[in-house]
N, C-alpha and C positions, 0 to 999 in steps of 0.2 A: 961642350961634356955632349954625349950622344945622347938622344932621347929618349931611343929603343935599350932595353936592356931585358936579359933573360927573367922569367919569372922561378920565383924560389920552389921546388919541387912541391912544397905543402899547396900553395896556391895554385900550382897546375893541376896537383891531385883532384883537389875537389871541386876544379872547373871541369875536369874530364867527371869527375863522378856524377856530376848534372847529367850528361848525355845518356850515363846506362841504370842510374837510380834515381827513376821519377817519385816514385813511391812507393812505401810496404811491398807490396805485390812487386814491384822489379826483383826487390830483394829476394823473395821467395823464388821467383822464375830464375834467377840467376842459378840459387841455389839447390834447386831441382834438379835444372840441366845439367849439373856437375854433377849430381847425382846419378842419373841415367847414364851419363858420358861412363861413370866407372862402374859400369855393372850393376847396379843395386837391384834388389828383388823385392826389397820393401824400403816406402819413403814415408817416413815422418814431419809432419810440417804442424808445429802447434805458435801458437803466436798471441798476444797481449794487448787490446786498448787498438785494436785494430790496425797492430802489427807495429805503431809508434813508440810500445814501451818494449817491446821483446819478439822478436823471430828466432825460432829454433830449426833446423834441418837435421834431421840427422838421417842415415842409411847405414847398407849393411854391404856397400860396396867394398873394391879392392882397398879402399885407406892410401894414406900416405905416410913416407919414410919421413924422419929426423929434416934433413935435410931437401926434402921434397915440399914439405910443409910451410919450412920458412921462405922457400925459394916461391910460392905460390902465391904470394902477398907481394912479390916484385910487378912492375908495372909491367908486362907483354911479355910475361912468363907462363907459357903453355907445354901440353905434351902433345897435344893435338896437330901442330904443323911443326914441317920442318924445312921448308924450301917455298919458293914464291907457288912452283907450280900445282904444291899440296892448295893453295887458294881456287884453283881452278875445278877440284873434286874435294870439299868438305861433305863428309860424312856425319858427323859429332854435330852437336845443338852447341858447344863451346867452342872457340878457336882462338878468340882474339884474346886472352892472355887480360883480361880488364875487370872481369868481374869481381875479384877480391881483392886487390887494392882499392877500388872504386868503392865497395861495401865497407872496407877497413878506415878508409880515410873519411868517413864523415859518421862511427856510428863507433859502440865499443862491441870489440870482439875476441869470442874464444874459442877455440879450434881445436877440439880432442880426433885425433885418430889414429889410426894403429894399420898396419898389413898383415899378413897372415902371415909371413915368418919371423917376423917382429914377438921379442919378447914383453916388451913393452910398450906402451903407447906414448903418446906425444901431446904435449898441450902446450899451446902458444894461445899469448894474450897483448892486444892490440888495443890500443887507444886512438882514437883520430889520428889514425897513420903511424902511428909510431909502437913499437914492440917493448912494449913492457917486461914481460917474464917468457921464460920456455925450459920446462919442466919435460920432468917422467911423467906418465900416469898410466894407472889401470885404465885399460881399455878393449872392447872389441874391437874383431874388425872391419873395417868401415870408418864413416868420420861424422863428427856433429858441430856444426860452426851455429852458433849463439850471436846475434845482433841486438844489441840494447841500444835504446835510448837514437834511433835516426835521427839523424840531423843534429844533432845536441850541439853541434860547435858550427854549424849553420844555419842561427835563428831566422832567417829570410825565407829557406827555402821549407821549415819547419810550420810557417804560416802560411803556406801554400797547400799544406796537407788538408784534407776533406775530411770530412765528420768520421769517428771510429765507424760507424758504419757502413758508409760507402769506402773506404778504404777494406773493410772487410770484403764485402762485397765483391771488390776486384781480387782477391786473394782467394774465396770463394772459388770467381769464376775460373780462374788459373789453375788451381788444382783439380779442379774439373776434367779441364781439357787434358790435360794431362794423364788422367786416368783413365779419360777416353783412349787416348792415342798409345797408350802399352796397358790393354789387358790385362796380363799375363804376370803382372807386376802388385804388390798391395802398396795402398794408400790409405793414409789417413789426415785428417786433418782437425785441430782441436782449438777453439776459441777461449783461453779462461779453463773452466772446467766443463765446458760444453764441448760435446764432439758434432761435427759438422758433416766429416765424410770419414769412412772407416769400409773400405771395399777390400775383397779378399782375391787374392789369383782366381781367374778363368781362363778359357781356353780363345772363345769370341770376342770380337766386337758385340755382337748382340745380345749376348750374356751381360758384359761390362754397363753397356746401354740401360739393361733392363736392372741389374743394380741400383745405379744414382739414378733414376726417373722412372722405375716404377711400371706396372704392366702396360699401362691404362696409355701412357706415352709410347710406349712400345708397340704395341697393339696398332697405334695408328701410324706406322713408318712405312716407309715404302722401299725398298733395297733398292740400289742399285751397282751396278759393276758391271764397268763400259771402258775398252780400250780401243783408243786410235792411235794409230802410228805405233809410237813409243811412250804414250801416256795413258797411264792408270787413273780411271776416276772409279771411285765405289766406296761406299758408306749407307744413309739412310738419307731421304728427304719425306718431311710430312706428308701427309695425302690434305690437298685444300682449302678443305674443309677444317683443318688444326691450324691453321694460319693466327698471329695475331700482329700485333702494333708497331713490333721493334725488333731488331734481330739479335735481343740476346739469347735467343735458344739454336742460333748459328754457330756452330764449332768448327773450325775450318786448320786441315792440316796439310802442309805441303813437304815431303820425305820424311813426314812423323814429328816435323817441327810444327807446333801451334804461329802460327799467324794471321796477322788483320791486313788483310789484302780485298783492294778496292775493284781490280780483276775479277777477282773469283766471286765477289757480292754480287756484282752485276752481272755475272753469270746466272748465276740461282737467281736472279729476277728475271733474266731474259728464257729463263728455261719456263717462267711459272706467266709471264708476261700475258698471255691469252688467259689464263685462269684467274688469278687473283687480281682485284683491284687496287688500285694506285694506295700507296699507304701501310698496305699487309704485308707480313714477309712470313713466309715457312719454316718450320723449322728444320736443323738441318745438323748431320754429321757427316761432314765430306772430307776424303782423304784424296790428295792428290797426288800421284809420285809420277818424277820422270829422271833421266840422268839426271846427275850431278851435275856434271856440267854444260847443262840445260838451264840453270837455276843460279843466282847470284844471290846468295844470303848475307854478303857482305855490304849491305845497304844501310843499315844504320847500326852504332851502338845495340841498340835493345834489342837487335836480332827479330824483328816481328815482320819487316817488311823485306818483300824478294821481289828481284827481276829476272823475267823468264825471256829466254832468248828467241819461242816462237810465241809470243803471249795471244797471238790468234788462236794458233791452236790450242794454248789451255783452253780460254773460252771457248772453241767452239767444240770440243773434247764433251768441257761440261756439260753444256747447253742439250747435245746431242743426248748425253747419259741421262740428265733429268727427261726430258723430254719421252726418251723411250720407255723412262720407267712409269712414268705417269700415263701412260696411253695404254700400259697392260693393266693399270691400275689393280694389282697384282698386292693384298696387304703382305705383310711379314708373319711368316704363320705362330702360331701361338706359341710362349713357348714353355717347355715343361719345367716347374722349379728344378735348380740343380743343387746339389748339394751343398756347393759353394756359394747358394745366394740366401742373404738373411732374410727372414720368412716378417720381418717386419717388415721391407719392400713391397707386401704381394697388394697392395694398393696404390702404389704409389703414382704420383703426376708431375709430371713436367709444366711450365707456366704457360701452357700452350692449349687455346680454350676451342673447344669443336663450337664452328658454327651451328644453333639448332636452328632448327625452320620454324617457320611461325607455329604457335599454342594456339590450342581451341578453349585454351582457359579461361573463363570470363573473369574479368577484371573487377576488383573491388570500387565501389562507391561511395566512396567517404570522404569526409567533409574534413579539410585541411585540417591542421592543428598548431596554433593558435587560428578559430576560422578567421581570414580575409573580412573586411567589412565590404560589404557594397553598396558602390556610387548609386546616386536615384536614376531610376531607366530612362528618366528625361535626355542625360549629360550624355554627349558624345565621352569616350575614355581615347586622353590626350595620349597618345604614346611619343612621345616628343624626346625630350632629355631633361624635362621638370619631372622627378618626385611623383609616384601619383598618389591623390591625395587620400586621405581617410575614408572609408564608404561603410556605410549603415546596410544591417542587413536587411533584404528587401525579400518577398516573396519569387518562389521561384519560376512563375512564368509571369511577370507583370503584362497589363495590357502594351500593345505597342502604341508608341507616342505620335502625335500629329508628324506628318511630315514635315521634315525641318531642310533650310537649304545644304543643297549636297555638303558634306566635308571633303577637304583636301583629298584626293583618292592617294592610294599608293604609291608614291614612286616607282615609273617601270620596272619591271625586272624580269630578268630571261627565265624562262622556261628552261629547266633544266632535264638533261637526257635522262628518259628513265634508268633506274639503276634495275642489275638481276634481282635484286633479293635487297632488303634492310636489313640487317643484323641486329641482334641485341646484342653483339659486340661494337661496341660505336667505337668510330675514330675520334682522335685525339687533338683537334685543334681547341684552339685557346676555350677556355670555358665564355661564355659568352654575358654579359652581365648590360649590356646596353640596347637600347633598341630604337631601330629606323624611326623615324619623325611620321608617324601617320597617325591618322584618326578614324578608327569604325565604333559602331554603334551594335554593341553586341545582341543584345534583345531585338534588333531589327534582321538578323539571320536566320533562315531557317534551310536543313537541313533538305535534303532533295533523296540522296542516296549515295552509295559509292561505289565505287571503281575499282573492281576486280576484288572487294572488300578489302581493299586500302587504304584509299584515300576517300574522302569523303566531300560531297557536290554539294554545296550551300549556294543558296540567293540572297541577293540584301539587296537594299534601296540600289547601291552602285552597280551590280551587275554580278556574277559571279565571283566564287571562292573555291579553292582547292586545297584543301588542310590534309595534311600527311595527321593518319590518325596517331602512329606509332611517337613520333617526334614531338607530338601536338599532347598528347600523354605524359611522355617524358618531363617535359617542360611543367606541368601541372606538379607531377612527383617531385621534382627536381628543389621546387621554392619549398615544396610541403616539409620533404627532410632538412631546407634550411632551417626555418623558421621553428621545426621541433629539435632540433639542435641548437637554438639560440634561445629558445626557452627550455632547456632541459626535459624537453616530454617526449620519451622516445616510447615509442609498443614495440614488444616485441613478441615472439612467437614461440614457444618451448619447440623443441623436435620431440616427437615418440622416439622413434631410433636416431640415435646420433651418429653423423655424419662423420666416418674416420677419415682424412685426407691425409695421405704422405707425402710429403714438401721435398722439394730439389735442394741443396745444400744451399742454393742462392736464395732461393724460397725460404728457406727455416731462418737465413741471416736475417732478411728484411723482414718474416714474423716477428722475430723478437725487438723489432724497432717498433714496429706500428702495432702491434697488438691492443694497446691501452686506446687506439686511436678507435680499433675497430669494434672492441666491447664500446666507447663511449656512445658507436652510434647505432646500437641495437643487436649486435652481435655475442652469441655467446660461443667461449671456446675454453677448449679444457688440453692443457700439455701432455701427451702421453710420451711414450717412450721413444728413444734417438727422435728423428724429426716426424715422428706421427703428431696432430693436433686432430680434438675432436671437435665436430662443431656440433654445438647443444641446442642454439635458439638461433635465429634469425628477426631482424627487423620485420613486423608486422604483413607490409605490403609486398613483401619477396615473397613470390611462391616457394615452393619447398624444394622444388626440382630444378631452380635456378643457383640455389645454395651455394654448392660445389665449384660450380664455375663463376660466381660472382667472386669468392674467397679467391681464386684463382687470378682473375679480373683486378683486382684492389691490391694483388702481390706483384702484379706484373706494373702499373701503373706508381707502385708507390716505390721500386725499384730508381726509377726514373726521379720521383719527386723527393725523395730523399737528397740523392743527390745535390738536388736544386736547395736544399734547406727549407722549403717552405712548407711550414705546418697547415699552414689557410690554402694554400694551394692542394694540398694532398686531402683536407677534410671536404674541399669542394669537387675533386675528383672524385670522390670515393660517393659523394652523393649524386655523385652525375652517372658513377657506374650502377648504384644503386635503381638510379629513377629509370635508366636502358633496359635494363631487366624485368624492373615488376613493371613498366609499359605495355600496355596492349600493342599486339603484334598486325603485323601485316595477314595479309589472306582469314583478317578474322570479321565474321557479320558481324553488324551493331543493330540494334533497334531503335527508331526513331528517338526515344527516350535518352536511350545513351551516347547518341549524337550531339544532340539537343545538350545534354548536360557537359560535354565535351567542348560544343563551343564555348558556352557560359564560362565553363572555370577556366578556358583557356586564355579568353581576354581579359579573367582580371588578375593577370598575372602578369608581372613584369617585364615581362620580354615576352611578348607571346607571336614574334617574330621569325624566331630562331629557337632551337631545341640547343641543349646546355656545350653541346661539339661543334656547335655550329651548322646543322644542317636549315633548311629552311624547311618552314611549317603550312606559311600561307602563301599561296600564287593568286592574285586576284587577276582577273579581266573585266575590267568596265563595262558596262552599257556603249560608251562610244567607242570603245574598241571592240566590240561586237559589231557594230554597227558599220566597222569600217572594213572587217574580213567581211561584211556581205555586201560592201560598195554602196551603201545606201548614206 
């Protein structure tokens, strides 16, 4: 008996569906692309429970006849290809004839459609790939497809879906992409009863970017339009000071198709290589147009990967376009309000945060909540891997203890290259919660002064210390905030004039999920119409001028952390962001009293060697090392 046999159609269909339908956003993508290929002028997307329970896509395109409606659910049935030669010049978004049969094989589907010429519409009901009913219905020109209970017959695949918030984020991101790619069409997205996106047709990409992201983001963009040979690169990139810590604000299109392309991502990085530090990424709305025969979109069933006939030329064109635009440093002109633009988006912002220069605002010298106990001044503080013992309150300036045998010095630490700037927007390595094994007597350290009003120079029994004042204060505040959360003692400051913030579609979805966490950390927030929110109060240590940027930064971090499903890590990241915003800045002169306070408080923390994001706080040069430099 033969070991090899042909799989039943139902099994083969579910295997094939796994390549096309990975998650609810995959269904939305395929259905939206069908609507766009059908010439729709208005596309409505509605989802429930992150798309797991229901996905509905309706359009006013050309529609289908009864025969075509039935044939559309047959595998490899398509109206977009007729011969092998057509594969060399694909100009439509869909072409494989796999989307509808794949969706129908793993969900319960209802299709309603009608052409302009027909008197009645057609309704097709399919359950797990099997046609249950076909009947006439009253319908307008266009098509509506409803997919319910995604993966109801593939429980293993359903278990691998992420949280509702994560799946909704991917759907929102997808609709935002195609709304950018087709500004002359109308798009809407609703989740349950809440509207996330609702944009009317406009003439230009500039106006559509304004509709979706608001004036502040729009005015931070640099326009580019560059052609090399037959490759055109156009769109917008953000100014260098509006970079962020992930690529979520990069929207990339090739011949009008939304793609996830490593080559273009690398080209964007190369264009900013001499400007942005490692780990920072610009926002970008980037379109690449080239002849259809020079790009292969038939790489993967999801059609989000492409190959280029001349990949080097494509990358060079993008790098040149970005560098020439940055060299001119000419921002996009202020956009006058068009009649088609909703007035509620006047203050919109994308989650791209301007990097602020150093502030001269004085920082608060407040005791931690609740105040930690000080150890006896005669004992050195052991920063090894054992937890520190409780301490008793002591006078702020105890007498210097007698000289004791020198404690073990800090392990040799390489001196890092000086950075151009230490921004309040911190990088995001893992949160540091353990210290290196060192011993220092904080009350034997005396500040001497500052280097460029940014680094404290101090002297102790063992030699010189260089202390980064920004990250030192950041560590102090981080642990203070965490103690406040644990003790449920949160101090807030009401704002005299609330800050109104218009969120992007993705940010609005994130805000819904983390609003309770934000309010638990001291933010007072109110929901306004549309995607607008009001910031009514801030945690007490946060400067009022940092409130808006801080909320945007937390939303950016939450987009990553909510997908990881770690609430505790999200709380730590919120505390770290708050500490970074509230900490004293570089280029800020400090009095001797403030430097002394900062040093003493730093060495009472659990981890005085690193800020919450991993940056070193203290660099030590022992007396022996200094003598060695002088060859003594």
